[in-house]
DRENDOLO-492906 format. One record per residue (C-alpha): z, x, y; chain. Coordinates in Angstrom, 2 decimals. Each point is the difference from the previous one (the first is absolute). Last residue first. Layout:
BEGIN
       w       u       v c
       Z       X       Y A
...
END
This chain:
BEGIN
       w       u       v c
   87.81  179.06  144.07 A
    3.13    0.92   -1.42 A
   -1.48    0.94   -3.61 A
   -2.12    2.70    1.66 A
    2.80    2.08    1.46 A
    0.19    0.68    3.92 A
   -0.97   -3.44    0.84 A
    3.33   -0.59    1.35 A
   -0.60    2.11    2.77 A
    3.45    1.16    1.18 A
   -0.97    3.75    1.14 A
    2.81    1.38    2.16 A
   -0.95    2.30    2.65 A
    0.27   -2.61    2.58 A
    2.22    2.26    2.13 A
    2.85   -2.31    0.31 A
   -0.44   -0.74   -3.85 A
   -0.01    3.54   -0.64 A
    3.39    0.49    1.78 A
    1.41   -2.93   -1.19 A
   -0.44    1.01   -3.85 A
    1.76    3.42    0.92 A
    3.03   -2.09    1.42 A
    0.15   -1.65   -3.15 A
   -0.31    2.92   -2.28 A
    2.95    1.87    2.04 A
    2.11   -3.14   -0.46 A
   -0.50   -0.22   -3.87 A
    0.63    3.53   -0.40 A
    3.05   -0.15    2.25 A
    1.33   -3.04   -2.21 A
   -0.98    1.85   -3.36 A
    2.17    3.21    1.41 A
    2.79   -2.26    0.95 A
   -0.13   -1.62   -3.49 A
   -0.01    3.16   -1.73 A
    2.83    1.27    1.65 A
    2.05   -3.10   -0.76 A
   -0.88    0.46   -3.67 A
    1.25    3.51   -0.03 A
    3.27   -1.09    1.71 A
    0.70   -2.62   -2.76 A
    3.01    1.97   -1.63 A
    1.43    0.60    3.43 A
   -0.32   -3.55    1.10 A
    1.52   -1.29   -3.35 A
    3.08    1.96    0.00 A
    2.59    0.56   -2.71 A
   -1.88   -1.78   -2.73 A
   -3.57    1.22    1.16 A
    1.31    3.47   -0.48 A
   -0.07   -0.28   -3.90 A
   -3.64   -1.38    0.24 A
   -0.97    2.78    2.20 A
    1.46    2.69   -2.17 A
   -1.78   -1.30   -2.88 A
   -3.09   -0.14    1.77 A
    0.57    3.63    0.83 A
    0.20    0.80   -3.62 A
   -2.79   -1.82   -0.88 A
   -2.45    3.06   -0.56 A
    2.68    2.56   -1.45 A
    2.32   -1.76   -2.56 A
   -2.06   -3.16   -1.23 A
   -3.62    1.11    0.75 A
    0.51    3.59   -1.14 A
    2.36   -0.70   -2.69 A
   -2.29   -2.91   -1.57 A
   -3.18    2.21    0.25 A
    2.19    2.94   -1.86 A
    0.73   -2.66   -2.67 A
   -3.39   -0.72   -0.64 A
   -0.82    3.36   -0.53 A
    3.03    0.71   -2.03 A
   -1.37   -3.01   -2.61 A
   -3.20    1.57   -0.34 A
END
């Protein structure tokens, strides 16, 4: 049973977390390169938010959005 848990330890510490150890060591040399994944996700989220807002404007201009506050019985 001990070997099973040591196997799980080896899998996570030495294999799955190896990229994170690399990024942690890289951060001491260059912060911007180490955080490039974060910046990519920030740009993707900004783009998705912009697209979502544009779609909301299109639906509002066509009067296709339903803003009836009595849609639920507890709001009436």
